[in-house]
N, C-alpha and C positions, 0 to 999 in steps of 0.2 A: 504494500500499499504506500503510495507517495506520501512524503511528510506533510505536505500542506493539506491532504485530505482529512488529517486529524482535526483541523481547525474549521472545516466546513460545517455549516448548519445542517443537521440530518432531520429529515421529515419523520416524525414519530406518528403513529396511528392514534387518533384521539378517541378514547372509549365512549361508547354510547351514553347519553345523558339519561340514565335510567337510575332508579333507586338502588339497584345491585351494583352498578358501576360506581356510584357515590360512596357506597359502603367499602368497596374495594380501595378506592383512593384514600379513604380516611383510615389513619392508623388507628388500630384497635389496642387498647391497653391489655397486656398479657400478665396474667399472674405469675409469680415465681415458679408455680408447679408446672407451667407450660413451657418453661425452658428445656431445650433439648439436652439429653445426656451425652449425645455424640454430635460431632459437627455435620451440618447438612450441606455445607458448601464444599467446593473443591479447593485444594491447596494450590500453592504456588509452583510446585515442581512435579515433573512426571517421575514417579518413584522408580528407581532402578533396582531390579532384583540382584544385587551383587553377592557374590561369595555364597551362592547356593541358598539365599534367602527365599523361603516359601511363603512368608507372610510379611507384608510391609516391604519398604524399600529404603535404600540409603540415598541421602541427598548428596549429589556430587558437589565437591568443592569448587569455588570459582576458579582456582588456579588448576592448570592442567595436571601438575604433579607437584604437590606440596613438598614431598620428600626430597625433590631436587631444588625447588625454588627457595625454600627456607634457608638451606645453607648458602645458596648464592646471594641472598639478601644480607646474611650475616657477613659475607665476604665484602660486599659493597660497604656495609657499615664500618668495617674494620680497615678498608684499604682506600676508600675515596674521601678526600679531605672535606669536601661539602657535606656529604651524607653523614660522615662521622661527626662533624660539628653539629649538624642538625639534630640528630638523635641524642648526643651528648646534651645539648641545650634543653630539649624537651624533658629528658629524664631529671636534670637538675631543676628545671622549672617546677616539676611535680613533686620534688623531694622537700617539701616544707615540713616543718615540725609536726610530728604525730603525737597525739594524746589518746588515752583510752579513758572513757568515762563509765563508772560503774552505777547501775540503777537497780532498785528493787532489793528486798531483804533488809536486814538489820544492819547496824554499824559493824557489829562483829562478823557478820556473813560477807559484807563488802571487803572488810579487811582480809578474811580468808580467801576471797576470790582474787584479790590482788596477788596473794602469795601463789595461788594456784597458777595464774597466768605467768607470773615471773618464772616459776619453775618450767612451765611449758615452753617458754621462750629459750630456755637454756639447752633444749634438747630437740626442738622441733625441726631445725634446719640441719641438713646432713653435713654441710661444711661449716664448722664453727671454729676453725682454726685462727680467725681474726678476732674471736672473742667479742663479737658484737651480738646484740639481741637478735633472736630469730626472726622476728617480724620485720626488722630492718632489712635483713638480707632478702626475705621473700618479697618485700615491697619493691626493692631495687630491682630484683630479677623480673618482677612483674612489669614495672615500667620499661626495662630494657627490651623485653620480649614483645610488649605491646606496640612500641613504636619502631620495631624492626620487622617482625613478621605479622603484626596485627592481631595477635592472640596470645593467650597464656592459659596454661592448664596444669593441674596438679592433683595429687591423690593423697588423703589422709590415711595414715596406717595406725590401727589401734595396737595397744600393747598386748602381750600374750594373755594376760588375765583379763582383757577387755574392761579394764578400769580406768582408762585414759588414752591419750593420744600419744603414740610413741614418736612418729616422724610425719613430715610432710614432704612428699617426693614431687619434685617438678616433672611434668610429663611433656614429651616432645608434641607440641600441638599438630606437627605435620602428620603424625600417625592417627589422629583422631577422625572418626567418621561418625555422622549422626544418621540414625534410622528413624524413620517417621512411620507410624502405624496409620493406615488409611481411615479405620473406623473412629479411633479415639483422637487422632491428630497429635498424640504424644510423641515427643522426640526423646530417644534414649542414646546415650554415647557408647561407641564401640572403638576398639583399638586395633590397628593392623599388626599382626604377629609376624614373626620371622618367616614363617611358612606362607604368608600371605592371606592367612585366614583372619576374619574379624571376630574378635572376642568381646562380649559385652562387658562394661564396666559398672560397677556399683553406683548408682545415682546418689546414694546417701553420702558416699565418701569422696565424690569426684567433683572437681570445680573446673569450670571453663569460661573464659571470657573472650568474646570477639569484638574488636573494634569496628565501629560502624556496621554492626550486624543488623540485618532486616529479616522479615518473614521468609523471604526466599533464599537467604544466605545466612545461616547461623554460624558460620565459621569465622566471620570478620573479614576485614580487608586491610592490607598492609599499606601504610602511607608511602612506602618506597616502590610499590608495584608499578607506578606510572613513570619510574625514572630510569630503567634500564637503557631504553633508546636514547634519552637525553644524555646519560652519562657516557654512553659509547661515543656519541658525537664529541662530548667535551674531552674525553681522553684521546680521541683521534686528533683533535685540534691541539692539544698540548704536545702530542708527539710530532705534528707537523711544524709547530713552533720551534721545538728543539732542533729539528733537522734543519730548518731554515737558519736558526742562529749559528749552528755548526757549520753550515755551508758558508755563511758570510764570514765567519772567523774574525780575526783582528782587522782593524782598518788597513787597507793597503796603501803604501806610499809610492808615489810616482816621482822619481828623480830625473829632472831634465837638465842635461848638460849642453851648453852651447860652446862649440869649439871656438877658441881664440883665433884672431887673424894671424896670418903668416907674416913673420918678421922679415925685414929686408935682408937679403943675402942668405936667408935660411933655405936650405935644400928642401926638396919635397920629402925625402926619406926621413930627414931630422924632424920636420914639422909633423909628419905622420906618427913618429916615435914619441914626440912630446904630447901630442893629443892622447895617445893610447895610455901613456904613464898617467896623465891627469884622470883619465877615466878609470883606470885600475886603482888608483889612490882613493878616488870617491867611493868606488864599489867596496873596497876593503874597509874604509872608515864606516860605511853604513853597516856592514856585516858584524864589525867587531865592537862597535860603540855600545856602552851601557845604557840603560833606560834613563839614568839621571845625568847623562853627560851632554855636552853641547856639541854642535856640528858647525865648524867654521869653514867657510869656502869664499872664493871670490864671487862677484856678482853675476858670473855666468852660469851659476847653478841655482835652480829652484826646485822646491819639493812641495808636492800637492797630495791630497787625499783622493782616491779614486773610488768609484762605486757603481752600482747598477743604476741605470736611468729608468724612468717610468713610475707609474703609481704603484705603491705597495698595499697589501691587504691589511685593513685596519683590524689588528688582532683584538684590541681592546673592546671595541664595539661588538665584535663577534662573540667574545667570552662573556660580556655582559648579557647578551641575548640568551645564550645558553644557561647562564646562572639564573636568570629570571625564571626559566622553566624549572630548575632544580628548587628554587625557593617555593614555587607554586606548589610542586609535588610534596615538599615537606610541611607545607602549611605553617610556615614559620616566618618570623620577621627577617628581612635581609640582614639587619644589623647583628643578629645572633650568629651568623656564619661569616662575619667580616665584610658585609656590604651594606651600603646605605644609599638609597636613591631619593631620599625625601629630605626636606630642609625644615618643614613646619612642625610645631609642637603638636598641632591637632592631628596630623597624619601619623606621628610616632605614638600619640596616645591611643588613637583607634587601634592601631596594631597591637599595643600592649594589652588593651582591655579584652580584644578577641582571643589573644593567646592565654591570658589569665582564665577565660571561661572555658577554653578547650582543655586547659590543664586541670581545672576543677572537675570536669566531667570525668576524666580518667582517674582522678583521685577518689572520687565516689565509689568507682568499681574496686579499687585497691582497698578501700575501707570496708566494703562488703566481704571481701576475702578474709580480712583480719577479724572481723566480727564474727564470721561463720566459724572459723577455726577456734577462737576464743570461747565462743558460746557453746561449741560442741564439747570442748573440754570441761566447761563448767556443768554441762548436762551428765557427762560422765561421773562427776564428782557429786551429783545430786545437790547442787548449789541453785537457790532461787534467783541469784543475781544474774544480771545481764550486762553485757559489755557493748559499748558503742564506740566507734573509732572516728576520729575527727582530725582533719589536717588543718593547719594554721592557714588563715587567709594570706594571700600574697600582699606584700607591702604596696601601699598607694603610690600612684604615679607622683602625687604632690601632697606631701603630708599636711601642709597648711590648708590647701583647699579641701582635703578630706576631712580635716577636723572642723572646718567651717561647715561642710554639708552635713556632718553628723550633729552638730550643735543645732542647726536649723531643723533636722529631722526629729531630734529629741524634743525640741520646743513644740513642734507640731503635734507629736503624739501626746505630750503632756496636756496640751490645750484641748485635744479631742477627749482625753480622759476626763478633764475638768468639766467639760460640756456634757458628759454622760454618753458620749457616742461610742465609747470603747471602755472595756473593763480593765482592771489591773492586769489580769492574766493575758488579755489580748495585747496590751502595751508591752509586757515582758516578752510575749511570743514575737511581736514585730521587731523588738530589739535583738532578739536572738537571730531573726532572719538577716538582720543587717551586719552581723558579725563576720 
């Protein structure tokens, strides 16, 4: 179907103006008991019966082969300066201070819950040689994986006596496949084994997050997926620049020698010998002189630089064009990878606010991971306390303007409270939203 046909006005048949048609057009309220227990509509995907599945089907990942794409994306992150700087900036932008808040239970139970969580952090991460809390390592791995391959997954392992969590094992998200059941619409995770078979995973102990996931793609989308073609052009341009600079080499000197006039009574052979001696002495002096020495001659010798004529390729403009595509693919401000194309404060402020909002959305996903692990451990210990994880907000662009705005906001809320338009609890809730 041509693209513009989507915007054409389509003629729809008008139902007959009868009582029955009017009833059909009018939405009828349905009681809760009339809600279906199984989906009546069709899904987004044609379910593919992979690995001998007889019931349901597996949703194909958007990448042709994640087992090959994910290592390639990690290679780009580790080897290409622009991509490395972009991923590094996103991870550090999201790594604000993290705090755990305990709610429910008595004071004694909350103190006990804090001790339980501290003990959990000391053993939860497999690699603890740097002696950092376990949640810090998990959150950093989460940000690194999300901004590189667009997803992160892991599995919680219980202790032998099933009285607590033993470890949290990160899982390669390239090996995860999701199976959707056609009747219930439920999606369950599976993992590709060494023999190619798909083994189901325990949903109660498995965690998966996909960046920019949608109903047709639960796997997520890597922010680097749009960059391989651009990076190939960039690296080819760098290689061509290196070859051009190597071919040009050092500046070439052109020494011009004007032969002196023949002296009266000088034979032709003596004159030729004298000119040849002068030429040889100039050539020897040019080849043996040091860079910081001077070259003294008579006025019949001139030295010039020579080079290629014609217009050269403007490397800077070409590199800036390609770099703009890299910046667009990373969804990041140019200044964070060493580039800046704007001069106004409002332009930089708009970019900063947008990046902070993007970072906050990924931080909420990391907070859900921490809360899930901590609350699962507290449930093992029969604790009524629940844990909430919060990341500290990013610093304001201008502290003075931000303080003035908060003062105005607080005065407005107090005035609304005094007029009886909002309650004290609503005032506190709105202040919490502004934190």
